[in-house]
Steps between C-alpha positions, in 0.01 A plus 500: 500500500636840401522764771610864499719690744360771730560870447845632597528601866750783442776520759427156656835370625656184358510221758844352568567138412776241485455240228716242322583572139537253217869598488566360850513840674255647751347840425326770696384846396842647572658268241230578240450871560617733226615861544199630300238242601413133532274267305367186670311266267292202605520247218511122460603238248163363387269802465405566136482876570864496614621262229346724232712799609818353652710648220348843569552466876867422434533788251339751737701377800826550310395847383389600851822375658690740272287781648593404859196287582571183699297201381401161644231241429332284764308177456258425783278231351428175682749265333333189642186571303688666208828306463603711197558777756739301720832653596683249278285603203555866586876435481455333162293791362748757636785321322310446174389864480826640643297724730677832562350533849471280809214248486396433859299223664234592756428145613292592806318775306566753777648757261206477258268552797705794631484666157136400452593353162197365319608372160783410266627730373460759776737798482600720796703806400662693783682832512853543640355515853305175445161673481257340253457700181374241250263203522399459139544285197802423284310592184164420340590132444283235660527120455666567166764763440361806331664666198868592545423872485276504809560784745742379768291604803730351765817630339360851447365516857827386656701730273285785636567377856875493428488855363249667736448267797129479419294253303219588262167585665309295240590129503336200336496192726700191412300188420606139533451168673424513871780417742469129578462509876568201722205360689475643851615248758 
């Protein structure tokens, strides 16, 4: 079932975390944070919305890193129910795609809950002081990638954050597959 992200809560502070990366290192916000801002993306391996735009996520991450934006992706899905999203499969995808950012595993889903992530992909764009400035979509793509000349909403918003410290007032929510939550014990 497709779900959309809520409206951006401007200035909301990024919660700290410590998560294992597919590269064998452990990352927190201080390791991800960029001098001009930070982008935290909730993605996964199996979601058709993510798969359709992985090349664009990689392109935009590289372009944003040049502008001083720190970037990381987090997978929080229940890997027991969705084995494609296991840590081992995350490592495989990170290698195959040569991801230019840390791909982190939120096994207990505490980080997704702290961020109130709702879908994959779900983008959280923060300013240099880690205040939320963007909670919108990558572009107008859905389950299939849109035309190559689509407006790069995420890139343009985070470029604005890098230049001015503020995100655009008008934002279109991201849409994707719901986070696959573990059953409550």
